[in-house]
C-alpha positions as CSV (number, residue, x, y, z in Angstrom):
1,X,-34.6,-125.8,158.3
2,X,-32.4,-127.3,155.6
3,X,-33.4,-130.5,153.9
4,X,-30.9,-132.7,152.1
5,X,-32.2,-134.0,148.7
6,X,-30.0,-137.0,148.1
7,X,-31.1,-138.1,144.6
8,X,-29.9,-136.0,141.6
9,X,-30.8,-136.2,138.0
10,X,-28.2,-134.4,135.9
11,X,-27.5,-133.5,132.3
12,X,-24.0,-133.1,131.0
13,X,-23.3,-131.5,127.6
14,X,-20.7,-133.2,125.4
15,X,-18.3,-130.6,124.1
16,X,-17.2,-133.1,121.5
17,X,-20.4,-134.0,119.7
18,X,-22.7,-131.4,121.2
19,X,-25.2,-133.9,122.5
20,X,-26.8,-134.3,126.0
21,X,-26.8,-137.2,128.3
22,X,-29.3,-137.7,131.1
23,X,-28.0,-139.4,134.2
24,X,-28.8,-140.4,137.8
25,X,-26.5,-141.1,140.6
26,X,-26.6,-141.0,144.4
27,X,-23.1,-139.6,144.3
28,X,-23.2,-136.8,141.7
29,X,-19.6,-135.4,142.1
30,X,-18.0,-138.9,141.9
31,X,-20.1,-139.9,139.0
32,X,-19.3,-136.7,137.0
33,X,-15.6,-137.4,137.7
34,X,-16.0,-140.9,136.3
35,X,-17.7,-139.5,133.2
36,X,-14.9,-137.0,132.6
37,X,-12.2,-139.6,133.3
38,X,-13.6,-141.9,130.7
39,X,-14.6,-144.6,133.2
40,X,-18.3,-144.5,132.3
41,X,-18.9,-146.4,129.0
42,X,-22.0,-144.4,128.1
43,X,-20.0,-141.2,127.7
44,X,-16.3,-142.2,127.4
45,X,-16.1,-141.3,123.7
46,X,-18.0,-138.1,124.2
47,X,-15.7,-136.2,126.6
48,X,-15.2,-133.6,127.7
49,X,-18.5,-133.1,129.4
50,X,-19.9,-130.0,131.1
51,X,-22.7,-130.2,133.7
52,X,-25.5,-127.9,132.4
53,X,-28.4,-129.0,134.6
54,X,-29.0,-130.8,137.9
55,X,-32.2,-131.4,139.8
56,X,-32.4,-133.1,143.2
57,X,-35.2,-135.2,144.6
58,X,-36.1,-136.4,148.1
59,X,-37.1,-139.9,146.9
60,X,-35.2,-142.2,144.6
61,X,-38.3,-143.3,142.7
62,X,-39.1,-139.7,141.8
63,X,-35.5,-139.1,140.4
64,X,-35.7,-142.3,138.4
65,X,-39.1,-141.3,136.9
66,X,-37.7,-137.9,135.9
67,X,-34.6,-139.5,134.3
68,X,-37.0,-141.3,132.0
């Protein structure tokens, strides 16, 4: 049985300033595209970004706790 875990917490690495960002989004692919397009204010000046970690959760509240 496969289970879909819909709530990802992800960490992209900034290749510009070598820092990490911790994010949460119900739509991981779209959100990463926004980060790399410069549409996300939090990381616009830190592009390009490379996804280095992603962890999925069944419940939104668990993902938000992990994000910190």
